[in-house]
C-alpha positions, 0 to 999 in steps of 0.5 A: 427829143430833138436837139436845138441847133443855134443860128449860124454863129451863135453858141448853143446856149446864148448868154442872157446878155445877148438878148432875146428877139421879137418876132419882127426882129427875127423876121428882119434877121431872115431878110438881112441874111437872105435865108428863107423860113422854109430853109431855116426850118428844114435845116433844123428839122422843124415844121415849116408851117409851125415855124411860120406860126411861131413867127406870126405870134400864133403859138404860145410856145409853152412846150414841144416843137413850138417851144424849141423853135422859139428858143432856136429863134431866140424869142424865148430863153433856153432852159440853160439861160433860166438856171 
């Protein structure tokens, strides 16, 4: 299974008080940093198309790579946040 790499400057397992993002907040973070979705996905070994689907809210992100993408984008809590 592929390990989830955090966003730049984020610890691997962000604390719950750091908060989750909405899809629009995640998109705004890409705009603010000048990072493309494609570059972000490639750097972490994720599918670009699947990353775009997650950002568009077209995936439930219950398991697999879509869930890993949602956790990496801080759209969903990681498993260590749920302990």
